[in-house]
All heavy atoms as TSV, in Angstrom:
chain	resi	resn	atom	element	x	y	z
A	1	MET	N	N	9.972	-1.327	22.651
A	1	MET	CA	C	9.607	-1.067	21.275
A	1	MET	C	C	8.703	-2.201	20.782
A	1	MET	O	O	8.975	-3.373	21.036
A	1	MET	CB	C	10.862	-0.982	20.409
A	1	MET	CG	C	10.550	-0.776	18.948
A	1	MET	SD	S	11.981	-0.454	17.915
A	1	MET	CE	C	12.458	-2.103	17.494
A	2	LEU	N	N	7.672	-1.850	20.078
A	2	LEU	CA	C	6.804	-2.850	19.453
A	2	LEU	C	C	7.537	-3.487	18.288
A	2	LEU	O	O	8.276	-2.828	17.566
A	2	LEU	CB	C	5.525	-2.193	18.935
A	2	LEU	CG	C	4.573	-1.665	19.981
A	2	LEU	CD1	C	3.422	-0.924	19.301
A	2	LEU	CD2	C	4.037	-2.785	20.836
A	3	MET	N	N	7.332	-4.769	18.119
A	3	MET	CA	C	7.971	-5.491	17.028
A	3	MET	C	C	6.927	-5.875	15.990
A	3	MET	O	O	5.875	-6.401	16.344
A	3	MET	CB	C	8.628	-6.760	17.565
A	3	MET	CG	C	9.660	-6.496	18.637
A	3	MET	SD	S	11.046	-5.603	17.998
A	3	MET	CE	C	12.143	-6.934	17.707
A	4	ALA	N	N	7.218	-5.593	14.749
A	4	ALA	CA	C	6.310	-5.958	13.663
A	4	ALA	C	C	6.308	-7.480	13.496
A	4	ALA	O	O	7.330	-8.137	13.674
A	4	ALA	CB	C	6.740	-5.296	12.365
A	5	HIS	N	N	5.165	-8.015	13.148
A	5	HIS	CA	C	5.045	-9.453	12.892
A	5	HIS	C	C	5.905	-9.800	11.675
A	5	HIS	O	O	5.989	-9.025	10.713
A	5	HIS	CB	C	3.578	-9.787	12.617
A	5	HIS	CG	C	3.311	-11.251	12.594
A	5	HIS	ND1	N	3.553	-12.024	11.484
A	5	HIS	CD2	C	2.840	-12.089	13.544
A	5	HIS	CE1	C	3.233	-13.275	11.738
A	5	HIS	NE2	N	2.803	-13.335	12.996
A	6	PRO	N	N	6.561	-10.957	11.694
A	6	PRO	CA	C	7.414	-11.350	10.563
A	6	PRO	C	C	6.691	-11.327	9.217
A	6	PRO	O	O	7.299	-10.981	8.201
A	6	PRO	CB	C	7.867	-12.762	10.927
A	6	PRO	CG	C	7.832	-12.790	12.412
A	6	PRO	CD	C	6.664	-11.928	12.799
A	7	ALA	N	N	5.415	-11.677	9.189
A	7	ALA	CA	C	4.672	-11.654	7.919
A	7	ALA	C	C	4.551	-10.226	7.392
A	7	ALA	O	O	4.646	-9.994	6.181
A	7	ALA	CB	C	3.288	-12.267	8.104
A	8	VAL	N	N	4.362	-9.272	8.292
A	8	VAL	CA	C	4.271	-7.869	7.888
A	8	VAL	C	C	5.619	-7.403	7.347
A	8	VAL	O	O	5.692	-6.759	6.289
A	8	VAL	CB	C	3.818	-6.982	9.072
A	8	VAL	CG1	C	3.916	-5.506	8.729
A	8	VAL	CG2	C	2.406	-7.354	9.501
A	9	LEU	N	N	6.689	-7.740	8.054
A	9	LEU	CA	C	8.024	-7.355	7.585
A	9	LEU	C	C	8.330	-7.966	6.222
A	9	LEU	O	O	8.879	-7.298	5.345
A	9	LEU	CB	C	9.090	-7.785	8.592
A	9	LEU	CG	C	9.232	-6.925	9.833
A	9	LEU	CD1	C	10.284	-7.521	10.766
A	9	LEU	CD2	C	9.579	-5.503	9.490
A	10	THR	N	N	7.977	-9.220	6.058
A	10	THR	CA	C	8.214	-9.887	4.778
A	10	THR	C	C	7.509	-9.156	3.650
A	10	THR	O	O	8.113	-8.877	2.603
A	10	THR	CB	C	7.734	-11.353	4.839
A	10	THR	OG1	O	8.469	-12.043	5.845
A	10	THR	CG2	C	7.926	-12.055	3.503
A	11	ASN	N	N	6.244	-8.811	3.857
A	11	ASN	CA	C	5.487	-8.113	2.821
A	11	ASN	C	C	6.078	-6.738	2.519
A	11	ASN	O	O	6.183	-6.347	1.354
A	11	ASN	CB	C	4.021	-7.970	3.231
A	11	ASN	CG	C	3.294	-9.295	3.217
A	11	ASN	OD1	O	3.716	-10.246	2.569
A	11	ASN	ND2	N	2.201	-9.366	3.950
A	12	LEU	N	N	6.459	-6.010	3.557
A	12	LEU	CA	C	7.044	-4.679	3.361
A	12	LEU	C	C	8.349	-4.764	2.568
A	12	LEU	O	O	8.563	-3.992	1.622
A	12	LEU	CB	C	7.299	-4.005	4.712
A	12	LEU	CG	C	6.080	-3.578	5.509
A	12	LEU	CD1	C	6.501	-3.143	6.914
A	12	LEU	CD2	C	5.345	-2.445	4.805
A	13	VAL	N	N	9.204	-5.692	2.948
A	13	VAL	CA	C	10.492	-5.842	2.273
A	13	VAL	C	C	10.290	-6.254	0.821
A	13	VAL	O	O	10.906	-5.685	-0.093
A	13	VAL	CB	C	11.394	-6.852	3.014
A	13	VAL	CG1	C	12.616	-7.225	2.180
A	13	VAL	CG2	C	11.806	-6.296	4.367
A	14	GLU	N	N	9.422	-7.212	0.578
A	14	GLU	CA	C	9.190	-7.683	-0.792
A	14	GLU	C	C	8.607	-6.578	-1.661
A	14	GLU	O	O	9.037	-6.390	-2.811
A	14	GLU	CB	C	8.266	-8.901	-0.786
A	14	GLU	CG	C	8.944	-10.151	-0.280
A	14	GLU	CD	C	7.996	-11.339	-0.181
A	14	GLU	OE1	O	6.799	-11.203	-0.500
A	14	GLU	OE2	O	8.473	-12.405	0.232
A	15	GLU	N	N	7.646	-5.822	-1.135
A	15	GLU	CA	C	7.053	-4.742	-1.919
A	15	GLU	C	C	8.081	-3.639	-2.182
A	15	GLU	O	O	8.166	-3.117	-3.296
A	15	GLU	CB	C	5.826	-4.162	-1.219
A	15	GLU	CG	C	5.113	-3.141	-2.081
A	15	GLU	CD	C	3.830	-2.609	-1.477
A	15	GLU	OE1	O	3.423	-3.063	-0.391
A	15	GLU	OE2	O	3.239	-1.717	-2.107
A	16	TYR	N	N	8.881	-3.297	-1.182
A	16	TYR	CA	C	9.899	-2.263	-1.378
A	16	TYR	C	C	10.888	-2.675	-2.469
A	16	TYR	O	O	11.214	-1.887	-3.355
A	16	TYR	CB	C	10.637	-1.962	-0.074
A	16	TYR	CG	C	11.604	-0.821	-0.236
A	16	TYR	CD1	C	11.171	0.496	-0.153
A	16	TYR	CD2	C	12.949	-1.055	-0.515
A	16	TYR	CE1	C	12.048	1.550	-0.343
A	16	TYR	CE2	C	13.832	-0.007	-0.701
A	16	TYR	CZ	C	13.374	1.290	-0.607
A	16	TYR	OH	O	14.244	2.329	-0.810
A	17	ARG	N	N	11.342	-3.919	-2.415
A	17	ARG	CA	C	12.301	-4.391	-3.425
A	17	ARG	C	C	11.688	-4.389	-4.822
A	17	ARG	O	O	12.340	-4.011	-5.801
A	17	ARG	CB	C	12.796	-5.780	-3.064
A	17	ARG	CG	C	13.748	-5.759	-1.907
A	17	ARG	CD	C	14.288	-7.125	-1.614
A	17	ARG	NE	N	15.217	-7.079	-0.509
A	17	ARG	CZ	C	15.507	-8.100	0.249
A	17	ARG	NH1	N	14.949	-9.269	0.018
A	17	ARG	NH2	N	16.362	-7.976	1.236
A	18	ALA	N	N	10.445	-4.825	-4.934
A	18	ALA	CA	C	9.778	-4.834	-6.245
A	18	ALA	C	C	9.628	-3.416	-6.785
A	18	ALA	O	O	9.875	-3.163	-7.972
A	18	ALA	CB	C	8.411	-5.502	-6.132
A	19	LEU	N	N	9.251	-2.490	-5.914
A	19	LEU	CA	C	9.088	-1.108	-6.362
A	19	LEU	C	C	10.426	-0.464	-6.697
A	19	LEU	O	O	10.494	0.393	-7.578
A	19	LEU	CB	C	8.350	-0.281	-5.307
A	19	LEU	CG	C	6.870	-0.618	-5.164
A	19	LEU	CD1	C	6.251	0.212	-4.046
A	19	LEU	CD2	C	6.121	-0.384	-6.466
A	20	ARG	N	N	11.477	-0.863	-6.017
A	20	ARG	CA	C	12.798	-0.322	-6.343
A	20	ARG	C	C	13.175	-0.705	-7.769
A	20	ARG	O	O	13.728	0.108	-8.512
A	20	ARG	CB	C	13.833	-0.830	-5.347
A	20	ARG	CG	C	15.173	-0.183	-5.541
A	20	ARG	CD	C	16.135	-0.350	-4.408
A	20	ARG	NE	N	16.136	-1.668	-3.822
A	20	ARG	CZ	C	16.824	-1.981	-2.739
A	20	ARG	NH1	N	17.557	-1.065	-2.139
A	20	ARG	NH2	N	16.787	-3.196	-2.246
A	21	VAL	N	N	12.835	-1.920	-8.168
A	21	VAL	CA	C	13.097	-2.347	-9.541
A	21	VAL	C	C	12.236	-1.537	-10.509
A	21	VAL	O	O	12.724	-1.063	-11.534
A	21	VAL	CB	C	12.835	-3.863	-9.704
A	21	VAL	CG1	C	12.844	-4.264	-11.166
A	21	VAL	CG2	C	13.860	-4.656	-8.916
A	22	LEU	N	N	10.957	-1.367	-10.187
A	22	LEU	CA	C	10.075	-0.577	-11.052
A	22	LEU	C	C	10.554	0.863	-11.162
A	22	LEU	O	O	10.534	1.456	-12.237
A	22	LEU	CB	C	8.643	-0.575	-10.510
A	22	LEU	CG	C	7.821	-1.825	-10.732
A	22	LEU	CD1	C	6.469	-1.675	-10.042
A	22	LEU	CD2	C	7.627	-2.074	-12.215
A	23	HIS	N	N	10.964	1.445	-10.047
A	23	HIS	CA	C	11.424	2.835	-10.067
A	23	HIS	C	C	12.667	2.958	-10.941
A	23	HIS	O	O	12.811	3.933	-11.672
A	23	HIS	CB	C	11.714	3.338	-8.648
A	23	HIS	CG	C	12.201	4.745	-8.629
A	23	HIS	ND1	N	11.400	5.801	-8.964
A	23	HIS	CD2	C	13.412	5.259	-8.338
A	23	HIS	CE1	C	12.097	6.926	-8.870
A	23	HIS	NE2	N	13.328	6.620	-8.484
A	24	ALA	N	N	13.537	1.972	-10.878
A	24	ALA	CA	C	14.741	2.011	-11.688
A	24	ALA	C	C	14.390	1.971	-13.175
A	24	ALA	O	O	15.058	2.596	-13.993
A	24	ALA	CB	C	15.657	0.848	-11.327
A	25	GLU	N	N	13.306	1.260	-13.510
A	25	GLU	CA	C	12.929	1.135	-14.918
A	25	GLU	C	C	12.002	2.257	-15.378
A	25	GLU	O	O	12.131	2.762	-16.476
A	25	GLU	CB	C	12.241	-0.209	-15.147
A	25	GLU	CG	C	13.163	-1.389	-14.939
A	25	GLU	CD	C	12.439	-2.709	-15.050
A	25	GLU	OE1	O	11.221	-2.718	-15.273
A	25	GLU	OE2	O	13.108	-3.739	-14.896
A	26	LYS	N	N	11.068	2.662	-14.536
A	26	LYS	CA	C	10.035	3.617	-14.957
A	26	LYS	C	C	10.194	4.992	-14.320
A	26	LYS	O	O	9.936	5.991	-14.943
A	26	LYS	CB	C	8.654	3.065	-14.621
A	26	LYS	CG	C	8.404	1.680	-15.151
A	26	LYS	CD	C	7.413	1.696	-16.233
A	26	LYS	CE	C	7.138	0.261	-16.648
A	26	LYS	NZ	N	7.106	0.093	-18.045
A	27	GLY	N	N	10.522	5.027	-13.048
A	27	GLY	CA	C	10.710	6.290	-12.363
A	27	GLY	C	C	9.464	7.137	-12.209
A	27	GLY	O	O	9.565	8.356	-12.127
A	28	SER	N	N	8.288	6.527	-12.141
A	28	SER	CA	C	7.050	7.307	-12.042
A	28	SER	C	C	6.909	7.912	-10.645
A	28	SER	O	O	7.387	7.361	-9.661
A	28	SER	CB	C	5.836	6.434	-12.357
A	28	SER	OG	O	5.588	5.549	-11.294
A	29	PRO	N	N	6.237	9.050	-10.543
A	29	PRO	CA	C	6.030	9.691	-9.237
A	29	PRO	C	C	5.229	8.812	-8.276
A	29	PRO	O	O	5.479	8.842	-7.073
A	29	PRO	CB	C	5.253	10.966	-9.571
A	29	PRO	CG	C	5.494	11.217	-11.011
A	29	PRO	CD	C	5.748	9.881	-11.634
A	30	GLU	N	N	4.298	8.032	-8.791
A	30	GLU	CA	C	3.493	7.160	-7.938
A	30	GLU	C	C	4.362	6.097	-7.269
A	30	GLU	O	O	4.204	5.802	-6.083
A	30	GLU	CB	C	2.368	6.480	-8.735
A	30	GLU	CG	C	1.336	7.428	-9.289
A	30	GLU	CD	C	1.757	8.073	-10.606
A	30	GLU	OE1	O	2.716	7.599	-11.259
A	30	GLU	OE2	O	1.134	9.084	-10.983
A	31	VAL	N	N	5.264	5.522	-8.048
A	31	VAL	CA	C	6.160	4.505	-7.506
A	31	VAL	C	C	7.068	5.135	-6.454
A	31	VAL	O	O	7.285	4.563	-5.391
A	31	VAL	CB	C	6.982	3.834	-8.633
A	31	VAL	CG1	C	8.070	2.945	-8.068
A	31	VAL	CG2	C	6.076	3.037	-9.554
A	32	ARG	N	N	7.572	6.330	-6.724
A	32	ARG	CA	C	8.452	7.006	-5.766
A	32	ARG	C	C	7.724	7.299	-4.455
A	32	ARG	O	O	8.281	7.099	-3.382
A	32	ARG	CB	C	8.967	8.315	-6.380
A	32	ARG	CG	C	9.976	9.010	-5.541
A	32	ARG	CD	C	11.285	8.259	-5.552
A	32	ARG	NE	N	11.731	8.105	-4.181
A	32	ARG	CZ	C	12.656	7.275	-3.776
A	32	ARG	NH1	N	13.242	6.475	-4.625
A	32	ARG	NH2	N	13.016	7.202	-2.538
A	33	ARG	N	N	6.468	7.754	-4.544
A	33	ARG	CA	C	5.688	8.026	-3.332
A	33	ARG	C	C	5.463	6.756	-2.530
A	33	ARG	O	O	5.598	6.751	-1.308
A	33	ARG	CB	C	4.347	8.676	-3.682
A	33	ARG	CG	C	4.443	10.173	-3.876
A	33	ARG	CD	C	3.067	10.816	-3.903
A	33	ARG	NE	N	2.251	10.369	-5.024
A	33	ARG	CZ	C	2.308	10.890	-6.248
A	33	ARG	NH1	N	3.130	11.881	-6.519
A	33	ARG	NH2	N	1.532	10.430	-7.190
A	34	ARG	N	N	5.125	5.670	-3.209
A	34	ARG	CA	C	4.892	4.409	-2.499
A	34	ARG	C	C	6.189	3.906	-1.868
A	34	ARG	O	O	6.187	3.394	-0.750
A	34	ARG	CB	C	4.295	3.366	-3.457
A	34	ARG	CG	C	3.985	2.048	-2.797
A	34	ARG	CD	C	2.936	2.192	-1.717
A	34	ARG	NE	N	2.705	0.907	-1.074
A	34	ARG	CZ	C	2.383	0.740	0.184
A	34	ARG	NH1	N	2.194	1.783	0.955
A	34	ARG	NH2	N	2.212	-0.457	0.683
A	35	MET	N	N	7.303	4.046	-2.580
A	35	MET	CA	C	8.590	3.649	-2.016
A	35	MET	C	C	8.912	4.467	-0.764
A	35	MET	O	O	9.398	3.920	0.225
A	35	MET	CB	C	9.706	3.834	-3.042
A	35	MET	CG	C	9.760	2.763	-4.087
A	35	MET	SD	S	11.113	3.030	-5.254
A	35	MET	CE	C	12.522	2.751	-4.211
A	36	ASP	N	N	8.640	5.762	-0.807
A	36	ASP	CA	C	8.871	6.616	0.368
A	36	ASP	C	C	7.993	6.176	1.535
A	36	ASP	O	O	8.453	6.118	2.680
A	36	ASP	CB	C	8.604	8.082	0.033
A	36	ASP	CG	C	9.647	8.673	-0.903
A	36	ASP	OD1	O	10.741	8.080	-1.048
A	36	ASP	OD2	O	9.360	9.725	-1.499
A	37	ASP	N	N	6.733	5.862	1.255
A	37	ASP	CA	C	5.822	5.375	2.305
A	37	ASP	C	C	6.331	4.063	2.904
A	37	ASP	O	O	6.340	3.887	4.125
A	37	ASP	CB	C	4.411	5.156	1.760
A	37	ASP	CG	C	3.693	6.450	1.431
A	37	ASP	OD1	O	4.144	7.523	1.895
A	37	ASP	OD2	O	2.669	6.381	0.717
A	38	LEU	N	N	6.742	3.152	2.052
A	38	LEU	CA	C	7.262	1.867	2.529
A	38	LEU	C	C	8.550	2.052	3.328
A	38	LEU	O	O	8.747	1.395	4.345
A	38	LEU	CB	C	7.511	0.917	1.356
A	38	LEU	CG	C	6.268	0.311	0.732
A	38	LEU	CD1	C	6.617	-0.341	-0.601
A	38	LEU	CD2	C	5.632	-0.699	1.670
A	39	ALA	N	N	9.404	2.954	2.876
A	39	ALA	CA	C	10.652	3.208	3.592
A	39	ALA	C	C	10.366	3.715	5.000
A	39	ALA	O	O	10.966	3.242	5.972
A	39	ALA	CB	C	11.518	4.204	2.825
A	40	ARG	N	N	9.439	4.662	5.117
A	40	ARG	CA	C	9.080	5.185	6.443
A	40	ARG	C	C	8.478	4.082	7.321
A	40	ARG	O	O	8.805	3.959	8.501
A	40	ARG	CB	C	8.104	6.351	6.314
A	40	ARG	CG	C	8.777	7.655	5.956
A	40	ARG	CD	C	7.826	8.830	6.080
A	40	ARG	NE	N	6.717	8.766	5.142
A	40	ARG	CZ	C	6.775	9.180	3.882
A	40	ARG	NH1	N	7.886	9.696	3.405
A	40	ARG	NH2	N	5.721	9.101	3.106
A	41	THR	N	N	7.610	3.276	6.738
A	41	THR	CA	C	6.979	2.190	7.491
A	41	THR	C	C	8.019	1.173	7.957
A	41	THR	O	O	7.980	0.708	9.098
A	41	THR	CB	C	5.893	1.499	6.640
A	41	THR	OG1	O	4.946	2.481	6.221
A	41	THR	CG2	C	5.184	0.408	7.422
A	42	LEU	N	N	8.959	0.822	7.084
A	42	LEU	CA	C	10.025	-0.104	7.462
A	42	LEU	C	C	10.879	0.475	8.590
A	42	LEU	O	O	11.248	-0.243	9.517
A	42	LEU	CB	C	10.904	-0.425	6.254
A	42	LEU	CG	C	10.372	-1.501	5.321
A	42	LEU	CD1	C	11.104	-1.459	3.982
A	42	LEU	CD2	C	10.512	-2.876	5.961
A	43	CYS	N	N	11.175	1.761	8.519
A	43	CYS	CA	C	11.971	2.397	9.574
A	43	CYS	C	C	11.238	2.356	10.909
A	43	CYS	O	O	11.836	2.029	11.942
A	43	CYS	CB	C	12.308	3.838	9.195
A	43	CYS	SG	S	13.548	3.948	7.881
A	44	VAL	N	N	9.958	2.656	10.894
A	44	VAL	CA	C	9.173	2.620	12.131
A	44	VAL	C	C	9.083	1.190	12.652
A	44	VAL	O	O	9.260	0.937	13.850
A	44	VAL	CB	C	7.767	3.208	11.905
A	44	VAL	CG1	C	6.866	2.944	13.091
A	44	VAL	CG2	C	7.860	4.704	11.631
A	45	ALA	N	N	8.836	0.236	11.759
A	45	ALA	CA	C	8.662	-1.160	12.162
A	45	ALA	C	C	9.938	-1.775	12.718
A	45	ALA	O	O	9.883	-2.721	13.503
A	45	ALA	CB	C	8.156	-1.989	10.981
A	46	THR	N	N	11.098	-1.239	12.324
A	46	THR	CA	C	12.366	-1.820	12.758
A	46	THR	C	C	13.124	-0.926	13.736
A	46	THR	O	O	14.187	-1.320	14.235
A	46	THR	CB	C	13.275	-2.115	11.542
A	46	THR	OG1	O	13.499	-0.890	10.819
A	46	THR	CG2	C	12.668	-3.166	10.636
A	47	GLY	N	N	12.614	0.281	13.971
A	47	GLY	CA	C	13.277	1.195	14.896
A	47	GLY	C	C	14.576	1.753	14.354
A	47	GLY	O	O	15.514	2.008	15.104
A	48	THR	N	N	14.642	1.940	13.050
A	48	THR	CA	C	15.853	2.455	12.413
A	48	THR	C	C	15.592	3.816	11.801
A	48	THR	O	O	14.446	4.271	11.735
A	48	THR	CB	C	16.347	1.488	11.326
A	48	THR	OG1	O	15.296	1.300	10.375
A	48	THR	CG2	C	16.749	0.149	11.904
A	49	GLY	N	N	16.653	4.460	11.308
A	49	GLY	CA	C	16.522	5.812	10.784
A	49	GLY	C	C	16.623	5.936	9.283
A	49	GLY	O	O	16.352	7.000	8.740
A	50	ASP	N	N	17.029	4.878	8.582
A	50	ASP	CA	C	17.075	4.950	7.121
A	50	ASP	C	C	16.691	3.595	6.540
A	50	ASP	O	O	16.755	2.572	7.217
A	50	ASP	CB	C	18.442	5.418	6.606
A	50	ASP	CG	C	19.551	4.424	6.873
A	50	ASP	OD1	O	19.615	3.412	6.155
A	50	ASP	OD2	O	20.335	4.664	7.808
A	51	VAL	N	N	16.298	3.608	5.293
A	51	VAL	CA	C	15.720	2.404	4.692
A	51	VAL	C	C	16.745	1.274	4.564
A	51	VAL	O	O	16.397	0.111	4.718
A	51	VAL	CB	C	15.037	2.719	3.346
A	51	VAL	CG1	C	16.038	3.051	2.262
A	51	VAL	CG2	C	14.131	1.575	2.929
A	52	ASP	N	N	18.007	1.596	4.310
A	52	ASP	CA	C	19.002	0.529	4.194
A	52	ASP	C	C	19.169	-0.202	5.527
A	52	ASP	O	O	19.217	-1.435	5.562
A	52	ASP	CB	C	20.340	1.092	3.718
A	52	ASP	CG	C	20.264	1.593	2.282
A	52	ASP	OD1	O	19.547	0.965	1.466
A	52	ASP	OD2	O	20.908	2.605	1.973
A	53	ALA	N	N	19.239	0.554	6.607
A	53	ALA	CA	C	19.328	-0.068	7.936
A	53	ALA	C	C	18.053	-0.837	8.243
A	53	ALA	O	O	18.096	-1.908	8.860
A	53	ALA	CB	C	19.581	0.995	9.001
A	54	ALA	N	N	16.908	-0.313	7.818
A	54	ALA	CA	C	15.630	-0.987	8.057
A	54	ALA	C	C	15.575	-2.321	7.326
A	54	ALA	O	O	15.084	-3.313	7.874
A	54	ALA	CB	C	14.471	-0.099	7.621
A	55	LEU	N	N	16.077	-2.376	6.109
A	55	LEU	CA	C	16.077	-3.624	5.348
A	55	LEU	C	C	16.977	-4.666	6.013
A	55	LEU	O	O	16.619	-5.841	6.106
A	55	LEU	CB	C	16.517	-3.373	3.904
A	55	LEU	CG	C	15.516	-2.601	3.054
A	55	LEU	CD1	C	16.156	-2.173	1.733
A	55	LEU	CD2	C	14.255	-3.401	2.813
A	56	VAL	N	N	18.142	-4.236	6.509
A	56	VAL	CA	C	19.039	-5.165	7.215
A	56	VAL	C	C	18.373	-5.655	8.492
A	56	VAL	O	O	18.360	-6.850	8.788
A	56	VAL	CB	C	20.394	-4.482	7.515
A	56	VAL	CG1	C	21.233	-5.346	8.450
A	56	VAL	CG2	C	21.148	-4.207	6.230
A	57	ALA	N	N	17.795	-4.724	9.260
A	57	ALA	CA	C	17.140	-5.103	10.520
A	57	ALA	C	C	15.978	-6.052	10.256
A	57	ALA	O	O	15.784	-7.027	10.989
A	57	ALA	CB	C	16.654	-3.856	11.252
A	58	ALA	N	N	15.204	-5.790	9.218
A	58	ALA	CA	C	14.072	-6.663	8.887
A	58	ALA	C	C	14.562	-8.059	8.533
A	58	ALA	O	O	13.995	-9.054	8.986
A	58	ALA	CB	C	13.268	-6.071	7.731
A	59	ARG	N	N	15.628	-8.135	7.747
A	59	ARG	CA	C	16.177	-9.447	7.375
A	59	ARG	C	C	16.589	-10.239	8.606
A	59	ARG	O	O	16.401	-11.446	8.665
A	59	ARG	CB	C	17.393	-9.279	6.462
A	59	ARG	CG	C	17.076	-9.323	5.006
A	59	ARG	CD	C	18.341	-9.512	4.190
A	59	ARG	NE	N	19.322	-8.474	4.435
A	59	ARG	CZ	C	19.444	-7.363	3.720
A	59	ARG	NH1	N	18.634	-7.138	2.730
A	59	ARG	NH2	N	20.374	-6.485	4.012
A	60	HIS	N	N	17.136	-9.568	9.597
A	60	HIS	CA	C	17.585	-10.258	10.806
A	60	HIS	C	C	16.423	-10.707	11.676
A	60	HIS	O	O	16.588	-11.589	12.514
A	60	HIS	CB	C	18.543	-9.378	11.608
A	60	HIS	CG	C	19.900	-9.318	10.999
A	60	HIS	ND1	N	20.861	-10.263	11.238
A	60	HIS	CD2	C	20.443	-8.432	10.130
A	60	HIS	CE1	C	21.941	-9.958	10.544
A	60	HIS	NE2	N	21.715	-8.859	9.865
A	61	ARG	N	N	15.278	-10.115	11.505
A	61	ARG	CA	C	14.110	-10.495	12.310
A	61	ARG	C	C	13.236	-11.528	11.621
A	61	ARG	O	O	12.315	-12.063	12.234
A	61	ARG	CB	C	13.266	-9.256	12.618
A	61	ARG	CG	C	13.970	-8.330	13.557
A	61	ARG	CD	C	13.077	-7.201	13.962
A	61	ARG	NE	N	13.847	-6.233	14.723
A	61	ARG	CZ	C	13.527	-4.986	14.830
A	61	ARG	NH1	N	12.445	-4.518	14.258
A	61	ARG	NH2	N	14.279	-4.167	15.538
A	62	LEU	N	N	13.498	-11.810	10.370
A	62	LEU	CA	C	12.671	-12.761	9.634
A	62	LEU	C	C	13.094	-14.189	9.932
A	62	LEU	O	O	14.260	-14.451	10.237
A	62	LEU	CB	C	12.760	-12.484	8.137
A	62	LEU	CG	C	12.178	-11.143	7.704
A	62	LEU	CD1	C	12.403	-10.932	6.206
A	62	LEU	CD2	C	10.702	-11.058	8.032
A	63	PRO	N	N	12.139	-15.112	9.834
A	63	PRO	CA	C	12.482	-16.526	10.045
A	63	PRO	C	C	13.594	-16.950	9.094
A	63	PRO	O	O	13.632	-16.535	7.942
A	63	PRO	CB	C	11.185	-17.265	9.718
A	63	PRO	CG	C	10.114	-16.247	9.884
A	63	PRO	CD	C	10.739	-14.920	9.519
A	64	GLY	N	N	14.519	-17.727	9.612
A	64	GLY	CA	C	15.625	-18.208	8.796
A	64	GLY	C	C	16.875	-17.362	8.899
A	64	GLY	O	O	17.903	-17.724	8.346
A	65	ALA	N	N	16.804	-16.225	9.579
A	65	ALA	CA	C	18.002	-15.406	9.749
A	65	ALA	C	C	18.980	-16.137	10.650
A	65	ALA	O	O	18.591	-16.764	11.624
A	65	ALA	CB	C	17.638	-14.055	10.352
A	66	ARG	N	N	20.223	-16.077	10.306
A	66	ARG	CA	C	21.244	-16.748	11.101
A	66	ARG	C	C	21.828	-15.772	12.114
A	66	ARG	O	O	21.990	-14.595	11.817
A	66	ARG	CB	C	22.357	-17.240	10.180
A	66	ARG	CG	C	21.869	-18.230	9.154
A	66	ARG	CD	C	22.990	-18.548	8.201
A	66	ARG	NE	N	23.600	-17.301	7.746
A	66	ARG	CZ	C	23.894	-17.036	6.494
A	66	ARG	NH1	N	23.663	-17.921	5.569
A	66	ARG	NH2	N	24.428	-15.890	6.155
A	67	PRO	N	N	22.173	-16.241	13.287
A	67	PRO	CA	C	22.767	-15.360	14.296
A	67	PRO	C	C	24.057	-14.701	13.806
A	67	PRO	O	O	24.357	-13.587	14.170
A	67	PRO	CB	C	23.060	-16.270	15.481
A	67	PRO	CG	C	22.301	-17.513	15.243
A	67	PRO	CD	C	22.011	-17.600	13.782
A	68	GLN	N	N	24.811	-15.375	12.981
A	68	GLN	CA	C	26.078	-14.842	12.483
A	68	GLN	C	C	25.938	-14.320	11.053
A	68	GLN	O	O	26.888	-14.286	10.304
A	68	GLN	CB	C	27.163	-15.919	12.540
A	68	GLN	CG	C	27.391	-16.499	13.912
A	68	GLN	CD	C	27.847	-15.432	14.904
A	68	GLN	OE1	O	28.618	-14.549	14.567
A	68	GLN	NE2	N	27.338	-15.509	16.125
A	69	ASP	N	N	24.741	-13.892	10.689
A	69	ASP	CA	C	24.470	-13.406	9.332
A	69	ASP	C	C	25.396	-12.243	9.013
A	69	ASP	O	O	25.484	-11.277	9.742
A	69	ASP	CB	C	23.010	-12.965	9.226
A	69	ASP	CG	C	22.588	-12.702	7.799
A	69	ASP	OD1	O	23.441	-12.674	6.903
A	69	ASP	OD2	O	21.377	-12.503	7.591
A	70	ASP	N	N	26.105	-12.334	7.883
A	70	ASP	CA	C	27.030	-11.281	7.501
A	70	ASP	C	C	26.470	-10.435	6.358
A	70	ASP	O	O	27.222	-9.787	5.643
A	70	ASP	CB	C	28.379	-11.877	7.113
A	70	ASP	CG	C	28.284	-12.785	5.893
A	70	ASP	OD1	O	27.165	-13.082	5.451
A	70	ASP	OD2	O	29.348	-13.208	5.405
A	71	SER	N	N	25.162	-10.395	6.193
A	71	SER	CA	C	24.572	-9.662	5.084
A	71	SER	C	C	24.887	-8.178	5.135
A	71	SER	O	O	24.831	-7.494	4.129
A	71	SER	CB	C	23.054	-9.886	5.036
A	71	SER	OG	O	22.469	-9.421	6.222
A	72	VAL	N	N	25.232	-7.647	6.302
A	72	VAL	CA	C	25.588	-6.251	6.416
A	72	VAL	C	C	26.894	-5.984	5.673
A	72	VAL	O	O	27.125	-4.920	5.147
A	72	VAL	CB	C	25.748	-5.846	7.900
A	72	VAL	CG1	C	26.220	-4.426	8.042
A	72	VAL	CG2	C	24.440	-6.045	8.627
A	73	LEU	N	N	27.737	-7.001	5.603
A	73	LEU	CA	C	29.052	-6.832	4.997
A	73	LEU	C	C	29.061	-7.050	3.505
A	73	LEU	O	O	30.003	-6.666	2.834
A	73	LEU	CB	C	30.050	-7.790	5.660
A	73	LEU	CG	C	30.184	-7.667	7.173
A	73	LEU	CD1	C	31.119	-8.734	7.702
A	73	LEU	CD2	C	30.671	-6.285	7.552
A	74	THR	N	N	28.031	-7.673	2.965
A	74	THR	CA	C	27.997	-7.943	1.529
A	74	THR	C	C	27.078	-6.970	0.842
A	74	THR	O	O	26.122	-6.479	1.403
A	74	THR	CB	C	27.516	-9.383	1.255
A	74	THR	OG1	O	26.219	-9.559	1.806
A	74	THR	CG2	C	28.474	-10.395	1.836
A	75	ALA	N	N	27.383	-6.683	-0.394
A	75	ALA	CA	C	26.593	-5.700	-1.142
A	75	ALA	C	C	25.345	-6.263	-1.693
A	75	ALA	O	O	24.992	-7.295	-1.851
A	75	ALA	CB	C	27.429	-5.123	-2.281
């Protein structure tokens, strides 16, 4: 499997999180479409099937991730 560069993953994760906040406040169709695009891209980049798993996988591949990271267990 090809691995996305950490800088690409960082940008995808940051943009997805920012848009999630915007969608929660505004809910515009444009924001929803971009979030869907980012979710698909994150899934492809991490080899996962849903955006929540993709976000966890991306976090584990980014610099500074700890081998015993328990972020999967915390909300």
